BALOBA-1460 file (C-alpha; in Angstrom, 3 decimals):
// residues 257
<rec num="1" residu="m" x="-153.537" y="-174.064" z="239.009"/>
<rec num="2" residu="a" x="-150.905" y="-175.326" z="236.611"/>
<rec num="3" residu="a" x="-148.757" y="-178.247" z="237.669"/>
<rec num="4" residu="v" x="-145.760" y="-177.235" z="239.749"/>
<rec num="5" residu="s" x="-142.306" y="-178.047" z="238.395"/>
<rec num="6" residu="k" x="-140.488" y="-180.835" z="240.201"/>
<rec num="7" residu="h" x="-137.139" y="-179.063" z="239.785"/>
<rec num="8" residu="l" x="-137.331" y="-176.381" z="242.462"/>
<rec num="9" residu="r" x="-134.478" y="-174.983" z="244.523"/>
<rec num="10" residu="h" x="-134.354" y="-173.131" z="247.820"/>
<rec num="11" residu="d" x="-133.429" y="-169.900" z="246.059"/>
<rec num="12" residu="q" x="-136.602" y="-170.072" z="243.951"/>
<rec num="13" residu="v" x="-138.923" y="-169.800" z="246.921"/>
<rec num="14" residu="g" x="-139.245" y="-165.996" z="246.600"/>
<rec num="15" residu="t" x="-140.192" y="-166.210" z="242.938"/>
<rec num="16" residu="i" x="-142.749" y="-168.929" z="243.561"/>
<rec num="17" residu="l" x="-144.299" y="-167.094" z="246.488"/>
<rec num="18" residu="s" x="-144.748" y="-163.986" z="244.361"/>
<rec num="19" residu="s" x="-146.689" y="-165.961" z="241.742"/>
<rec num="20" residu="g" x="-149.777" y="-166.008" z="243.936"/>
<rec num="21" residu="t" x="-150.049" y="-169.784" z="244.116"/>
<rec num="22" residu="y" x="-149.492" y="-169.978" z="247.865"/>
<rec num="23" residu="p" x="-152.267" y="-169.308" z="250.384"/>
<rec num="24" residu="s" x="-149.743" y="-169.489" z="253.245"/>
<rec num="25" residu="p" x="-148.691" y="-166.399" z="255.232"/>
<rec num="26" residu="g" x="-145.065" y="-166.541" z="254.098"/>
<rec num="27" residu="l" x="-141.702" y="-167.377" z="255.627"/>
<rec num="28" residu="s" x="-140.121" y="-164.952" z="258.062"/>
<rec num="29" residu="q" x="-136.683" y="-166.509" z="257.513"/>
<rec num="30" residu="a" x="-134.791" y="-168.408" z="254.827"/>
<rec num="31" residu="p" x="-135.755" y="-172.084" z="254.566"/>
<rec num="32" residu="l" x="-133.394" y="-174.596" z="256.106"/>
<rec num="33" residu="m" x="-134.458" y="-177.460" z="253.876"/>
<rec num="34" residu="s" x="-136.767" y="-178.497" z="251.076"/>
<rec num="35" residu="q" x="-138.258" y="-181.802" z="250.015"/>
<rec num="36" residu="w" x="-141.043" y="-183.343" z="247.970"/>
<rec num="37" residu="w" x="-144.113" y="-184.884" z="249.532"/>
<rec num="38" residu="e" x="-145.687" y="-187.217" z="246.968"/>
<rec num="39" residu="d" x="-148.775" y="-189.433" z="246.814"/>
<rec num="40" residu="l" x="-150.376" y="-188.414" z="250.102"/>
<rec num="41" residu="a" x="-153.523" y="-189.647" z="251.760"/>
<rec num="42" residu="f" x="-155.179" y="-187.713" z="254.585"/>
<rec num="43" residu="l" x="-157.226" y="-189.989" z="256.863"/>
<rec num="44" residu="h" x="-158.911" y="-188.195" z="259.765"/>
<rec num="45" residu="w" x="-161.236" y="-189.125" z="262.622"/>
<rec num="46" residu="p" x="-163.053" y="-186.902" z="265.152"/>
<rec num="47" residu="y" x="-162.110" y="-187.294" z="268.813"/>
<rec num="48" residu="d" x="-163.245" y="-185.968" z="272.143"/>
<rec num="49" residu="p" x="-161.223" y="-182.774" z="272.661"/>
<rec num="50" residu="a" x="-160.478" y="-183.543" z="276.319"/>
<rec num="51" residu="t" x="-158.917" y="-186.872" z="275.352"/>
<rec num="52" residu="v" x="-156.521" y="-185.312" z="272.837"/>
<rec num="53" residu="q" x="-155.787" y="-182.186" z="274.899"/>
<rec num="54" residu="g" x="-154.585" y="-184.446" z="277.703"/>
<rec num="55" residu="l" x="-151.784" y="-185.726" z="275.441"/>
<rec num="56" residu="l" x="-150.468" y="-182.261" z="274.569"/>
<rec num="57" residu="p" x="-147.734" y="-180.388" z="276.451"/>
<rec num="58" residu="e" x="-148.582" y="-177.506" z="278.743"/>
<rec num="59" residu="g" x="-149.125" y="-174.241" z="276.880"/>
<rec num="60" residu="l" x="-150.401" y="-175.826" z="273.668"/>
<rec num="61" residu="v" x="-154.096" y="-175.408" z="272.873"/>
<rec num="62" residu="l" x="-156.031" y="-177.926" z="270.806"/>
<rec num="63" residu="d" x="-157.578" y="-176.589" z="267.587"/>
<rec num="64" residu="t" x="-161.089" y="-177.958" z="267.074"/>
<rec num="65" residu="h" x="-163.686" y="-178.020" z="264.310"/>
<rec num="66" residu="d" x="-167.381" y="-178.725" z="264.924"/>
<rec num="67" residu="d" x="-166.497" y="-179.094" z="268.627"/>
<rec num="68" residu="a" x="-164.249" y="-182.060" z="267.850"/>
<rec num="69" residu="a" x="-160.524" y="-182.682" z="267.883"/>
<rec num="70" residu="w" x="-159.243" y="-184.287" z="264.692"/>
<rec num="71" residu="v" x="-156.543" y="-186.938" z="264.550"/>
<rec num="72" residu="g" x="-154.874" y="-187.693" z="261.236"/>
<rec num="73" residu="l" x="-153.087" y="-190.751" z="259.867"/>
<rec num="74" residu="i" x="-151.071" y="-189.475" z="256.911"/>
<rec num="75" residu="p" x="-149.095" y="-191.806" z="254.601"/>
<rec num="76" residu="f" x="-146.976" y="-190.407" z="251.764"/>
<rec num="77" residu="t" x="-143.634" y="-190.665" z="249.984"/>
<rec num="78" residu="m" x="-140.724" y="-188.367" z="250.869"/>
<rec num="79" residu="k" x="-138.075" y="-187.576" z="248.259"/>
<rec num="80" residu="d" x="-135.446" y="-185.046" z="247.115"/>
<rec num="81" residu="i" x="-134.419" y="-183.800" z="250.566"/>
<rec num="82" residu="r" x="-132.150" y="-180.739" z="250.216"/>
<rec num="83" residu="f" x="-130.455" y="-178.467" z="252.731"/>
<rec num="84" residu="r" x="-130.205" y="-174.763" z="252.097"/>
<rec num="85" residu="r" x="-129.297" y="-174.339" z="248.407"/>
<rec num="86" residu="g" x="-127.567" y="-177.663" z="247.992"/>
<rec num="87" residu="p" x="-128.555" y="-180.552" z="245.735"/>
<rec num="88" residu="a" x="-130.736" y="-183.436" z="246.803"/>
<rec num="89" residu="v" x="-128.869" y="-185.696" z="249.235"/>
<rec num="90" residu="p" x="-128.661" y="-189.134" z="247.550"/>
<rec num="91" residu="i" x="-128.014" y="-191.042" z="250.771"/>
<rec num="92" residu="l" x="-131.384" y="-189.881" z="252.119"/>
<rec num="93" residu="g" x="-133.154" y="-191.373" z="249.108"/>
<rec num="94" residu="t" x="-136.886" y="-191.812" z="248.541"/>
<rec num="95" residu="f" x="-138.949" y="-193.476" z="251.246"/>
<rec num="96" residu="p" x="-142.452" y="-193.720" z="252.718"/>
<rec num="97" residu="e" x="-143.563" y="-191.965" z="255.882"/>
<rec num="98" residu="v" x="-146.680" y="-192.494" z="257.954"/>
<rec num="99" residu="n" x="-147.386" y="-189.896" z="260.620"/>
<rec num="100" residu="v" x="-150.020" y="-189.459" z="263.323"/>
<rec num="101" residu="r" x="-150.993" y="-185.879" z="264.035"/>
<rec num="102" residu="t" x="-153.503" y="-183.475" z="265.457"/>
<rec num="103" residu="y" x="-154.049" y="-179.740" z="265.115"/>
<rec num="104" residu="v" x="-153.204" y="-177.039" z="267.600"/>
<rec num="105" residu="v" x="-152.952" y="-173.311" z="268.151"/>
<rec num="106" residu="g" x="-149.475" y="-172.158" z="269.163"/>
<rec num="107" residu="p" x="-148.683" y="-169.458" z="271.735"/>
<rec num="108" residu="n" x="-148.374" y="-166.974" z="268.853"/>
<rec num="109" residu="g" x="-151.892" y="-167.759" z="267.629"/>
<rec num="110" residu="d" x="-150.796" y="-169.709" z="264.548"/>
<rec num="111" residu="r" x="-152.768" y="-172.812" z="263.634"/>
<rec num="112" residu="a" x="-150.234" y="-175.594" z="263.498"/>
<rec num="113" residu="v" x="-149.618" y="-179.337" z="263.377"/>
<rec num="114" residu="w" x="-148.626" y="-181.423" z="266.393"/>
<rec num="115" residu="f" x="-147.065" y="-184.783" z="265.567"/>
<rec num="116" residu="f" x="-147.567" y="-187.740" z="267.867"/>
<rec num="117" residu="s" x="-145.290" y="-189.910" z="265.729"/>
<rec num="118" residu="l" x="-143.590" y="-190.150" z="262.332"/>
<rec num="119" residu="d" x="-142.506" y="-193.575" z="261.078"/>
<rec num="120" residu="v" x="-139.931" y="-194.008" z="258.303"/>
<rec num="121" residu="p" x="-137.641" y="-196.815" z="257.041"/>
<rec num="122" residu="r" x="-134.540" y="-194.599" z="256.876"/>
<rec num="123" residu="l" x="-132.298" y="-194.215" z="259.918"/>
<rec num="124" residu="i" x="-130.352" y="-191.123" z="258.838"/>
<rec num="125" residu="p" x="-133.380" y="-188.951" z="257.954"/>
<rec num="126" residu="s" x="-135.035" y="-189.911" z="261.221"/>
<rec num="127" residu="l" x="-131.926" y="-188.910" z="263.194"/>
<rec num="128" residu="v" x="-131.603" y="-185.628" z="261.261"/>
<rec num="129" residu="a" x="-135.251" y="-184.737" z="261.863"/>
<rec num="130" residu="k" x="-134.969" y="-185.560" z="265.557"/>
<rec num="131" residu="t" x="-131.864" y="-183.382" z="265.837"/>
<rec num="132" residu="v" x="-133.000" y="-180.407" z="263.738"/>
<rec num="133" residu="f" x="-136.709" y="-180.291" z="264.583"/>
<rec num="134" residu="d" x="-136.961" y="-182.497" z="267.686"/>
<rec num="135" residu="l" x="-139.752" y="-184.444" z="266.001"/>
<rec num="136" residu="p" x="-140.793" y="-187.897" z="267.321"/>
<rec num="137" residu="y" x="-139.457" y="-189.929" z="264.396"/>
<rec num="138" residu="h" x="-139.299" y="-193.716" z="264.613"/>
<rec num="139" residu="w" x="-137.118" y="-195.944" z="262.464"/>
<rec num="140" residu="g" x="-138.240" y="-199.279" z="261.106"/>
<rec num="141" residu="a" x="-139.188" y="-201.037" z="257.882"/>
<rec num="142" residu="g" x="-141.444" y="-199.543" z="255.259"/>
<rec num="143" residu="k" x="-142.662" y="-199.778" z="251.676"/>
<rec num="144" residu="a" x="-144.761" y="-197.729" z="249.274"/>
<rec num="145" residu="r" x="-146.113" y="-198.838" z="245.939"/>
<rec num="146" residu="k" x="-148.805" y="-197.784" z="243.514"/>
<rec num="147" residu="s" x="-150.652" y="-199.114" z="240.502"/>
<rec num="148" residu="g" x="-152.673" y="-196.487" z="238.712"/>
<rec num="149" residu="d" x="-154.808" y="-194.743" z="241.332"/>
<rec num="150" residu="m" x="-154.296" y="-197.487" z="243.935"/>
<rec num="151" residu="h" x="-151.684" y="-196.631" z="246.552"/>
<rec num="152" residu="h" x="-150.278" y="-198.872" z="249.280"/>
<rec num="153" residu="w" x="-148.061" y="-197.949" z="252.245"/>
<rec num="154" residu="s" x="-146.728" y="-200.070" z="255.095"/>
<rec num="155" residu="v" x="-144.413" y="-199.341" z="258.023"/>
<rec num="156" residu="r" x="-143.257" y="-201.451" z="260.953"/>
<rec num="157" residu="r" x="-141.524" y="-199.748" z="263.872"/>
<rec num="158" residu="r" x="-138.412" y="-201.380" z="265.320"/>
<rec num="159" residu="s" x="-138.872" y="-199.827" z="268.732"/>
<rec num="160" residu="p" x="-140.569" y="-199.053" z="270.967"/>
<rec num="161" residu="g" x="-143.397" y="-201.527" z="270.632"/>
<rec num="162" residu="r" x="-142.805" y="-202.870" z="267.110"/>
<rec num="163" residu="v" x="-146.182" y="-201.483" z="266.020"/>
<rec num="164" residu="s" x="-147.157" y="-201.291" z="262.357"/>
<rec num="165" residu="s" x="-149.521" y="-199.732" z="259.855"/>
<rec num="166" residu="e" x="-150.797" y="-200.995" z="256.503"/>
<rec num="167" residu="i" x="-152.850" y="-198.612" z="254.376"/>
<rec num="168" residu="a" x="-154.332" y="-198.880" z="250.883"/>
<rec num="169" residu="v" x="-156.212" y="-195.960" z="249.368"/>
<rec num="170" residu="e" x="-157.700" y="-195.454" z="245.924"/>
<rec num="171" residu="f" x="-157.181" y="-191.899" z="244.730"/>
<rec num="172" residu="g" x="-160.354" y="-190.285" z="243.332"/>
<rec num="173" residu="e" x="-161.407" y="-187.327" z="241.254"/>
<rec num="174" residu="p" x="-159.703" y="-183.910" z="241.587"/>
<rec num="175" residu="l" x="-161.377" y="-181.252" z="243.710"/>
<rec num="176" residu="a" x="-161.540" y="-177.556" z="242.975"/>
<rec num="177" residu="r" x="-160.745" y="-175.299" z="245.916"/>
<rec num="178" residu="s" x="-164.372" y="-174.121" z="245.886"/>
<rec num="179" residu="q" x="-165.535" y="-177.715" z="246.421"/>
<rec num="180" residu="l" x="-163.703" y="-178.149" z="249.718"/>
<rec num="181" residu="t" x="-165.701" y="-178.027" z="252.922"/>
<rec num="182" residu="s" x="-164.644" y="-175.886" z="255.865"/>
<rec num="183" residu="l" x="-163.477" y="-179.079" z="257.613"/>
<rec num="184" residu="e" x="-161.344" y="-180.133" z="254.634"/>
<rec num="185" residu="r" x="-159.666" y="-176.716" z="254.561"/>
<rec num="186" residu="f" x="-159.201" y="-176.861" z="258.341"/>
<rec num="187" residu="l" x="-157.378" y="-180.189" z="258.043"/>
<rec num="188" residu="t" x="-155.066" y="-179.248" z="255.168"/>
<rec num="189" residu="d" x="-154.330" y="-175.495" z="255.464"/>
<rec num="190" residu="r" x="-151.502" y="-175.712" z="257.988"/>
<rec num="191" residu="w" x="-148.338" y="-173.647" z="257.716"/>
<rec num="192" residu="s" x="-146.351" y="-174.458" z="260.843"/>
<rec num="193" residu="l" x="-145.493" y="-177.310" z="263.178"/>
<rec num="194" residu="v" x="-144.953" y="-177.247" z="266.919"/>
<rec num="195" residu="t" x="-142.551" y="-179.370" z="268.954"/>
<rec num="196" residu="c" x="-141.578" y="-179.488" z="272.618"/>
<rec num="197" residu="t" x="-137.918" y="-179.562" z="273.658"/>
<rec num="198" residu="r" x="-137.155" y="-180.081" z="277.347"/>
<rec num="199" residu="g" x="-140.514" y="-178.604" z="278.275"/>
<rec num="200" residu="r" x="-140.230" y="-175.584" z="275.957"/>
<rec num="201" residu="l" x="-142.445" y="-175.172" z="272.913"/>
<rec num="202" residu="r" x="-140.785" y="-174.482" z="269.566"/>
<rec num="203" residu="h" x="-142.127" y="-174.013" z="266.062"/>
<rec num="204" residu="a" x="-141.042" y="-174.158" z="262.425"/>
<rec num="205" residu="q" x="-142.721" y="-172.608" z="259.413"/>
<rec num="206" residu="i" x="-143.809" y="-174.699" z="256.436"/>
<rec num="207" residu="h" x="-144.361" y="-173.534" z="252.868"/>
<rec num="208" residu="h" x="-145.767" y="-175.301" z="249.839"/>
<rec num="209" residu="p" x="-148.076" y="-174.623" z="246.893"/>
<rec num="210" residu="q" x="-151.783" y="-174.891" z="247.479"/>
<rec num="211" residu="w" x="-152.819" y="-178.524" z="247.721"/>
<rec num="212" residu="q" x="-154.315" y="-180.004" z="244.572"/>
<rec num="213" residu="l" x="-156.638" y="-182.305" z="246.472"/>
<rec num="214" residu="r" x="-158.585" y="-185.341" z="245.299"/>
<rec num="215" residu="r" x="-161.215" y="-187.543" z="246.820"/>
<rec num="216" residu="g" x="-160.096" y="-190.939" z="248.119"/>
<rec num="217" residu="q" x="-161.430" y="-194.241" z="249.362"/>
<rec num="218" residu="v" x="-159.840" y="-196.519" z="251.945"/>
<rec num="219" residu="v" x="-159.514" y="-200.032" z="250.533"/>
<rec num="220" residu="h" x="-157.530" y="-201.551" z="253.408"/>
<rec num="221" residu="l" x="-156.516" y="-200.266" z="256.834"/>
<rec num="222" residu="a" x="-154.735" y="-202.167" z="259.609"/>
<rec num="223" residu="d" x="-153.165" y="-199.572" z="261.884"/>
<rec num="224" residu="q" x="-151.546" y="-199.676" z="265.325"/>
<rec num="225" residu="l" x="-149.849" y="-196.263" z="265.232"/>
<rec num="226" residu="v" x="-152.824" y="-194.234" z="266.454"/>
<rec num="227" residu="e" x="-153.252" y="-196.381" z="269.556"/>
<rec num="228" residu="a" x="-149.476" y="-196.390" z="270.112"/>
<rec num="229" residu="a" x="-149.718" y="-192.595" z="270.434"/>
<rec num="230" residu="g" x="-151.934" y="-193.072" z="273.493"/>
<rec num="231" residu="l" x="-155.203" y="-192.426" z="271.662"/>
<rec num="232" residu="p" x="-158.321" y="-194.625" z="271.726"/>
<rec num="233" residu="t" x="-159.008" y="-196.789" z="268.680"/>
<rec num="234" residu="p" x="-160.600" y="-194.598" z="265.957"/>
<rec num="235" residu="e" x="-164.333" y="-195.110" z="265.540"/>
<rec num="236" residu="g" x="-166.142" y="-195.211" z="262.218"/>
<rec num="237" residu="q" x="-164.862" y="-194.467" z="258.740"/>
<rec num="238" residu="p" x="-162.313" y="-191.683" z="258.323"/>
<rec num="239" residu="t" x="-162.749" y="-188.615" z="256.176"/>
<rec num="240" residu="v" x="-160.366" y="-189.129" z="253.241"/>
<rec num="241" residu="l" x="-158.527" y="-186.721" z="250.964"/>
<rec num="242" residu="t" x="-155.598" y="-187.451" z="248.671"/>
<rec num="243" residu="s" x="-153.038" y="-185.483" z="246.685"/>
<rec num="244" residu="d" x="-150.381" y="-186.195" z="244.077"/>
<rec num="245" residu="g" x="-148.044" y="-184.017" z="246.145"/>
<rec num="246" residu="v" x="-146.223" y="-180.714" z="246.513"/>
<rec num="247" residu="p" x="-142.695" y="-179.353" z="246.998"/>
<rec num="248" residu="v" x="-142.173" y="-178.182" z="250.580"/>
<rec num="249" residu="w" x="-139.868" y="-175.706" z="252.310"/>
<rec num="250" residu="a" x="-139.268" y="-175.692" z="256.072"/>
<rec num="251" residu="t" x="-137.454" y="-173.242" z="258.328"/>
<rec num="252" residu="r" x="-135.304" y="-174.147" z="261.310"/>
<rec num="253" residu="s" x="-137.341" y="-174.498" z="264.485"/>
<rec num="254" residu="s" x="-137.167" y="-171.671" z="266.998"/>
<rec num="255" residu="s" x="-138.645" y="-170.691" z="270.344"/>
<rec num="256" residu="f" x="-141.839" y="-168.699" z="270.485"/>
<rec num="257" residu="s" x="-141.012" y="-165.058" z="271.121"/>
């Protein structure tokens, strides 16, 4: 697929969707916001399903592959946050995020993402995300840098716990869609997220071009975020994928009908 322009607006989403570059099922409502996710690494470990299911709210079913739950540690850079059809909001800036996630099936049958935590060094974006999506954002310090194919991310949470994560990954060769395993598609083909507000499950739809994935190799990893989510320490080496990034559209969250 040809490279996607980095100058996309909310009102272009219909045109882009009609180009056939999206494998996602489509948005049922106008997007609330858009943003760019750049320089991502997907680190995943298998877990005992009962352990992860016990951390999910009632009514949410764990999605498994090869009889295992999968927990992800995902560092990337967020930029160009826009609301509706407005311009990028300068005060929100460009900043790293590191999130801890797993994969679930919502009450409507959609395969979705459940976030245990999202750590960023920007207070305003974290407050906006908590308010709009009720996501478990945490504010602290953070940096992202790269040199060629070597990428480094670090975050340190202010509270609770003052936990941190330091990750360095070398981006590898590009992968054709046909080269991806069923597990790699399982971990990256996700088009909605689920949250829980006062005991009620809600969801938002996510849209972006098909991932242009690459191999990756962990060079350094010192993480406390996974354990801070209530999970056991990951065992063994993670499965690693990387991507140069995609533009993303997200709808407002709503209750399951």
